[in-house]
C-alpha positions in Angstrom: 88.9 119.8 110.5 88.0 117.8 107.4 85.0 115.6 106.8 86.1 112.2 108.0 83.8 110.1 105.9 82.5 110.0 102.4 79.7 108.1 100.8 81.2 105.7 98.3 78.7 105.3 95.3 76.2 107.4 97.4 75.4 104.6 99.8 78.5 103.1 101.4 79.9 105.3 104.1 83.8 104.9 104.4 86.4 106.7 106.6 88.5 108.8 104.2 91.8 107.2 105.3 91.8 103.5 104.2 94.4 100.8 103.8 95.9 99.5 100.6 97.3 96.0 100.5 100.2 96.2 98.2 102.5 96.5 101.0 101.5 93.1 102.3 103.1 91.3 99.3 106.7 91.2 98.0 108.7 93.6 95.8 107.2 94.2 92.4 103.9 93.0 93.9 105.1 89.4 93.6 105.0 86.7 96.2 105.0 87.2 100.0 106.6 90.0 101.9 106.8 88.5 105.3 104.7 86.0 107.3 101.1 85.5 106.6 100.5 85.9 110.4 102.1 89.3 110.4 100.0 90.4 107.5 96.8 89.2 109.1 97.8 91.1 112.3 98.3 94.3 110.5 95.0 94.1 108.6 93.2 93.4 112.0 95.1 96.3 113.6 93.8 98.6 110.8 90.2 97.6 111.4 90.6 97.9 115.1 91.8 101.5 114.5 88.7 102.3 112.6 89.6 101.7 108.9 86.5 100.8 107.0 87.9 100.7 103.5 90.3 97.9 102.4 91.6 98.3 98.9 93.3 95.3 97.3 93.8 93.8 93.8 93.7 90.3 92.4 97.2 90.7 91.0 99.0 91.5 94.2 100.9 88.4 94.9 99.1 87.5 92.6 96.0 86.4 94.5 97.8 86.5 97.8 96.6 89.9 99.1 93.0 89.0 98.6 93.7 85.7 100.4 95.2 87.5 103.4 92.3 90.0 103.5 89.8 87.0 103.8 92.0 85.1 106.3 92.2 88.2 108.5 88.9 89.8 108.3 86.2 87.3 107.1 83.4 87.3 108.2 83.5 91.0 107.4 82.0 93.5 109.7 78.9 95.3 108.5 80.8 98.7 108.1 83.8 97.3 106.3 84.0 98.0 102.6 86.3 95.8 100.5 87.5 97.0 97.2 89.5 95.0 94.7 90.6 95.3 91.0 90.8 93.2 87.9 91.9 93.5 84.3 95.6 93.1 84.8 97.5 89.7 84.7 100.8 89.7 86.6 103.5 87.3 85.3 106.5 88.3 87.5 107.8 91.1 89.7 106.8 94.3 88.1 105.7 92.3 85.0 102.1 92.5 83.9 99.8 92.9 81.0 96.3 94.1 80.5 93.5 91.7 79.9 90.0 93.3 79.3 88.0 90.9 77.2 84.6 90.5 78.8 85.2 86.7 79.5 88.5 87.6 81.2 87.0 90.2 83.3 84.2 87.8 84.4 86.8 85.1 85.2 88.9 87.5 87.3 85.9 88.9 89.2 84.6 85.5 90.1 88.0 84.3 91.2 88.3 87.5 93.4 84.9 86.5 94.9 86.1 83.1 95.8 89.4 84.3 97.4 87.7 87.1 99.3 84.8 84.7 100.4 82.2 87.2 99.2 79.0 86.9 97.3 79.3 90.5 96.2 82.3 92.8 95.9 81.6 96.4 97.3 83.8 98.1 94.8 85.3 96.4 91.7 87.7 98.5 89.9 88.9 98.0 86.3 92.7 98.1 86.9 93.4 99.4 83.3 91.4 99.9 80.2 92.6 97.4 77.5 93.4 99.3 74.4 92.6 96.2 72.3 89.1 95.9 73.5 86.3 98.5 73.0 85.7 100.5 76.2 81.9 99.8 76.0 82.6 96.0 76.0 84.8 96.3 79.1 82.3 98.4 80.9 79.5 96.2 79.7 81.0 93.2 81.4 81.3 95.0 84.6 77.7 96.3 84.3 76.5 92.7 83.7 78.4 91.5 86.9 76.7 94.4 88.8 73.3 93.5 87.4 73.9 89.8 88.6 74.7 91.1 92.1 78.4 90.2 92.0 79.5 93.8 92.1 78.0 96.6 94.0 79.8 99.5 92.5 82.2 99.9 89.5 85.6 101.8 89.8 88.2 102.7 87.2 92.0 102.8 87.8 94.3 105.1 85.8 91.9 107.0 83.5 92.1 110.4 81.8 89.3 112.9 82.2 88.2 112.2 78.6 88.0 108.5 79.3 86.0 109.1 82.4 83.5 111.3 80.7 83.0 108.5 78.1 82.8 105.9 80.8 80.1 107.5 82.8 77.9 107.5 79.7 78.1 103.7 79.6 78.0 102.6 83.3 77.7 104.2 86.8 81.2 104.9 88.1 81.6 105.2 91.8 85.3 105.6 92.1 88.5 106.5 90.4 92.0 105.5 91.3 94.7 107.8 89.8 98.0 109.1 91.1 97.7 112.3 93.2 99.9 113.7 95.9 101.6 116.8 97.1 104.2 116.6 94.3 102.2 115.0 91.6 99.0 116.8 90.6 98.9 115.8 87.0 95.5 114.3 87.4 93.9 117.5 88.9 91.5 117.6 85.9 90.2 114.1 86.8 89.9 115.1 90.4 87.8 118.2 89.4 85.6 115.9 87.4 85.1 113.5 90.3 84.2 116.4 92.5 81.6 117.5 90.0 80.1 114.1 89.6 80.3 113.0 93.2 82.9 110.2 92.4 85.3 109.1 95.0 89.0 109.5 94.2 91.4 107.0 95.7 94.7 108.6 95.1 97.4 106.0 94.6 101.0 106.7 95.7 99.6 109.2 98.1 103.1 109.4 99.7 104.9 109.4 96.3 106.1 105.8 96.8 107.6 106.9 100.1 109.4 109.9 98.7 107.3 112.3 100.6 108.3 110.6 103.9 112.0 110.5 103.1 112.7 113.7 101.3 110.4 116.3 102.6 110.2 119.6 100.8 111.0 122.6 103.0 107.3 123.6 103.3 106.4 120.1 104.4 109.2 119.9 107.0 108.0 123.3 108.3 104.4 122.3 108.7 105.4 119.0 110.2 107.6 120.7 112.8 104.9 123.2 113.7 102.4 120.3 114.4 104.8 117.8 115.9 103.9 115.5 113.1 105.9 113.6 110.4 106.2 114.6 106.7 104.2 111.6 105.7 101.4 112.7 108.0 101.4 116.1 106.6 101.2 114.8 103.0 98.2 112.6 103.9 96.5 115.4 105.9 97.0 117.6 102.9 95.1 115.2 100.7 92.2 115.0 103.3 92.0 118.8 103.3 92.5 119.1 99.5 89.1 117.7 98.4 86.2 116.0 100.1 86.2 113.2 97.5 89.8 112.2 98.1 90.2 108.9 100.0 93.8 107.9 100.4 94.5 104.3 101.0 98.2 104.1 101.8 99.8 100.6 102.0 102.3 99.4 104.4 103.5 96.1 105.9 104.7 97.9 109.1 102.6 98.3 112.1 104.5 101.4 113.1 103.9 103.0 109.8 100.2 102.0 109.9 99.8 103.8 113.2 101.6 106.9 111.8 99.5 106.9 108.7 96.2 106.6 110.5 97.1 109.4 112.9 97.2 111.8 110.0 93.5 111.8 110.1 93.6 113.9 113.2 95.9 116.6 112.0 94.1 119.8 111.4 95.9 122.1 108.9 95.5 125.9 109.0 94.8 128.1 105.9 98.5 129.2 106.3 99.7 125.5 106.3 97.6 124.8 103.2 99.0 127.8 101.5 102.5 126.6 102.1 101.8 123.1 101.0 99.7 124.1 97.9 102.9 125.7 96.6 104.8 122.4 96.7 104.9 120.9 93.3 102.4 123.5 92.0 102.4 124.1 88.3 
């Protein structure tokens, strides 16, 4: 069995299978996906099933996902950790631009605080580094917000290993969010650095945007069949076995898929299973 929890930032225990909220908004992260009531019900169901990490972003909707989290879960339970992101402005479906000037990041963070009905955000993630703004200024803005008590921990989204090494010299980094799944291991160097530094790694697209649930490789299908599991559950279980700092937060708007995803936490893979799965997409 894998360790079921990790300490985010060294002090926040979270279960290593969380919930992302991108699936609660429309295509291209724009507008609503379904009814607000259905979205609230799914969020509550996740928490009832033991999810302790909700990962959202200000540009999902935009603003809508954060509002739904607050509507469904506020006042938040003592064990619930809410993470959000800023630094990206969405202007339409799949249309966005980075905005990393310190005054922009402050404005975004304070807007997220209002929508989430929080005085302090547990994990505030810089959604992208703005190439037009010095990294030190962007991290400095987050460090100021942290010093003011508006952010508990700082996270980074979509970074290289070189950027992460530079960033940790300027500010404490509690989490990284990069792509990583059975087929895409291009960020293995970032994962190794996170392991060495005790930084949580929240892999986005843990199911390959659904590809790992629809088009399972032969090895995935074999392991799934042996365990009476689905390919998606095997893909998530592989992440939980792959590294103790990996904390997938798959998103969905479907109660059935939510239950399926969370059941992956109880799937125990053997060394033989892992050898088969490790060969998928290796290279």
